C-alpha positions in Angstrom: 17.7 -29.4 -103.9 15.0 -32.0 -103.8 12.5 -31.8 -100.9 10.6 -34.8 -99.5 7.2 -34.9 -101.0 4.2 -34.6 -98.6 0.8 -36.1 -99.1 -2.5 -34.5 -97.8 -4.6 -37.1 -96.1 -8.1 -37.1 -94.5 -9.3 -38.3 -91.1 -8.7 -41.9 -90.2 -11.5 -44.2 -89.3 -10.6 -44.0 -85.6 -10.6 -40.2 -85.7 -14.0 -40.2 -87.3 -15.4 -42.6 -84.7 -14.0 -40.4 -81.9 -15.5 -37.3 -83.5 -18.9 -38.9 -83.9 -18.8 -40.2 -80.3 -17.9 -36.7 -78.9 -20.7 -35.2 -81.1 -23.2 -37.8 -79.9 -22.2 -37.2 -76.2 -22.6 -33.4 -76.6 -26.1 -33.9 -78.2 -27.2 -36.2 -75.4 -26.0 -33.6 -72.8 -27.8 -30.8 -74.7 -31.0 -32.8 -75.0 -31.1 -33.7 -71.3 -30.4 -30.0 -70.3 -33.2 -28.8 -72.7 -35.6 -31.5 -71.4 -34.8 -30.6 -67.8 -35.5 -26.9 -68.5 -38.8 -27.8 -70.3 -40.0 -29.9 -67.5 -39.1 -27.3 -64.9 -40.9 -24.7 -66.8 -44.0 -26.9 -67.2 -43.9 -27.6 -63.5 -43.6 -23.9 -62.6 -46.5 -23.1 -65.0 -48.7 -25.8 -63.3 -47.8 -24.5 -59.8 -48.6 -20.9 -60.9 -52.0 -21.9 -62.2 -52.7 -23.9 -59.0 -51.9 -20.9 -56.7 -53.8 -18.5 -58.9 -56.9 -20.7 -58.7 -56.6 -20.9 -55.0 -56.2 -17.1 -54.7 -59.3 -16.6 -56.9 -61.3 -19.0 -54.7 -60.4 -17.3 -51.4 -61.0 -13.9 -52.9 -64.4 -15.0 -54.2 -65.4 -16.4 -50.8 -64.1 -13.3 -49.0 -66.3 -11.1 -51.2 -69.4 -13.3 -50.8 -69.2 -13.7 -47.1 -68.7 -9.9 -46.7 -72.2 -9.5 -48.1 -74.0 -12.2 -46.0 -77.6 -11.4 -45.1 -79.6 -12.7 -42.1 -82.4 -14.0 -44.3 -83.7 -17.5 -43.8 -85.0 -19.4 -46.9 -87.5 -22.0 -47.9 -86.0 -25.1 -49.4 -87.4 -27.2 -52.2 -89.0 -29.7 -49.7 -90.8 -26.8 -48.0 -88.7 -26.7 -44.8 -87.1 -23.5 -43.6 -83.3 -23.2 -43.6 -81.3 -20.7 -41.6 -79.6 -17.8 -43.3 -76.2 -19.6 -42.6 -75.9 -23.4 -42.7 -72.7 -25.3 -42.3 -72.1 -29.1 -42.0 -68.9 -31.2 -42.0 -69.8 -33.0 -45.2 -72.4 -33.1 -47.9 -74.7 -36.1 -48.2 -74.5 -36.3 -52.0 -77.9 -35.1 -53.0 -78.0 -32.6 -55.9 -78.8 -29.6 -53.8 -76.9 -30.6 -50.6 -74.0 -28.3 -49.6 -71.5 -28.2 -46.8 -71.8 -24.4 -46.7 -74.9 -22.4 -47.7 -75.8 -18.8 -47.0 -77.8 -15.9 -48.2 -75.9 -12.9 -49.6 -76.6 -9.5 -51.0 -77.1 -9.6 -54.8 -74.9 -6.6 -55.4 -75.5 -4.2 -58.4 -75.7 -4.6 -62.1 -73.7 -2.6 -64.6 -76.2 0.3 -64.4 -76.0 0.4 -60.6 -79.4 -1.2 -60.1 -79.6 -3.4 -57.0 -79.9 -7.1 -57.7 -82.0 -9.5 -55.7 -80.4 -11.4 -52.8 -78.9 -14.8 -53.7 -78.6 -18.1 -52.1 -75.3 -19.9 -52.7 -73.5 -22.9 -51.4 -70.2 -24.8 -51.5 -69.3 -28.4 -51.3 -66.5 -30.9 -52.0 -67.3 -33.7 -54.4 -64.9 -36.0 -56.2 -61.9 -33.8 -55.3 -63.6 -30.7 -56.7 -65.0 -27.7 -54.8 -68.4 -26.9 -56.3 -70.3 -23.7 -56.2 -74.1 -24.0 -56.0 -76.5 -21.1 -57.0 -80.2 -21.1 -56.5 -82.4 -19.1 -58.8 -84.6 -17.9 -55.9 -84.2 -17.6 -52.1 -87.5 -19.6 -51.5 -87.1 -22.6 -53.8 -90.0 -24.1 -55.6 -90.3 -27.9 -55.6 -87.6 -29.6 -57.7 -85.9 -26.2 -58.3 -82.3 -27.6 -58.4 -79.4 -25.2 -58.2 -76.8 -24.7 -60.9 -73.5 -26.4 -60.1 -70.0 -25.2 -61.2 -66.6 -26.5 -60.3 -64.5 -23.6 -58.9 -61.4 -25.5 -57.6 -59.9 -28.9 -58.4 -57.3 -31.1 -56.7 -58.8 -30.7 -53.2 -58.9 -33.7 -50.9 -60.5 -32.0 -47.8 -62.8 -29.0 -47.3 -63.1 -28.4 -43.5 -65.1 -25.6 -41.9 -65.3 -24.2 -38.4 -67.6 -21.4 -37.1 -67.0 -19.0 -34.2 -70.0 -18.6 -31.9 -70.9 -15.5 -29.8 -69.3 -17.4 -26.8 -66.0 -17.4 -28.8 -66.0 -21.2 -29.2 -65.4 -23.0 -32.4 -68.1 -25.4 -33.8 -67.9 -27.7 -36.9 -71.6 -27.2 -37.8 -74.0 -24.3 -37.9 -76.5 -23.8 -36.3 -74.6 -25.1 -33.3 -76.1 -27.6 -30.8 -76.3 -24.8 -28.2 -78.5 -22.1 -29.8 -76.7 -19.0 -30.9 -77.2 -16.0 -33.2 -78.4 -16.4 -36.7 -74.9 -15.8 -38.1 -71.5 -16.9 -36.7 -68.9 -14.3 -35.8 -66.3 -15.8 -38.1 -65.6 -18.8 -40.3 -62.4 -20.8 -40.6 -61.8 -22.6 -43.9 -59.2 -25.3 -44.2 -58.3 -26.8 -47.6 -56.1 -29.9 -47.9 -54.9 -30.3 -51.5 -54.2 -33.6 -53.2 -50.6 -32.4 -53.6 -50.2 -32.4 -49.8 -50.4 -28.6 -49.0 -52.8 -27.5 -46.2 -54.2 -23.9 -46.3 -56.2 -22.2 -43.7 -58.1 -18.9 -44.0 -60.2 -16.9 -41.5 -63.2 -14.9 -42.6 -64.8 -12.3 -40.3 -68.6 -12.2 -40.7 -69.8 -9.6 -38.3 
């Protein structure tokens, strides 16, 4: 008995176009998903680095203020500066700082005591800068070294607790007090909008 002959045939043009469209749609979806994952990871990495830098800054400041010394210094222009000096803002000169104080020098790797240091902090061009003087009593034109320790900061606000338990925005306060404040409050306002406040006990 004769059977009807069958012919094998390939995809039609419409079927090929439909298949290509489905493949292109899946590729676009996959690309968007991968791009979203990549952007999310990059954002998380950036946020992690930002908070790690903030933690390092506050840890550094905590360690330095814990070693503060009641030792006035002689500035480059010959005037005497208190052991602890705080102002609402820096004027912009090379050695001007919003916060400056004398601290214990610590110890070297062999356990030998190091000389006391004079350091300072200021906000300039959205960067918190650390100033280090080579000597407590500066010679004329002995400018400090300056290093950026934190970026992306729009405000650096300080308050100091007096022995009368009142807060002042400058030190020494208008009403004479002890050489050192009892505590310091540091408020950072970041360019990204976050506001962080830390309290440091000084004595």
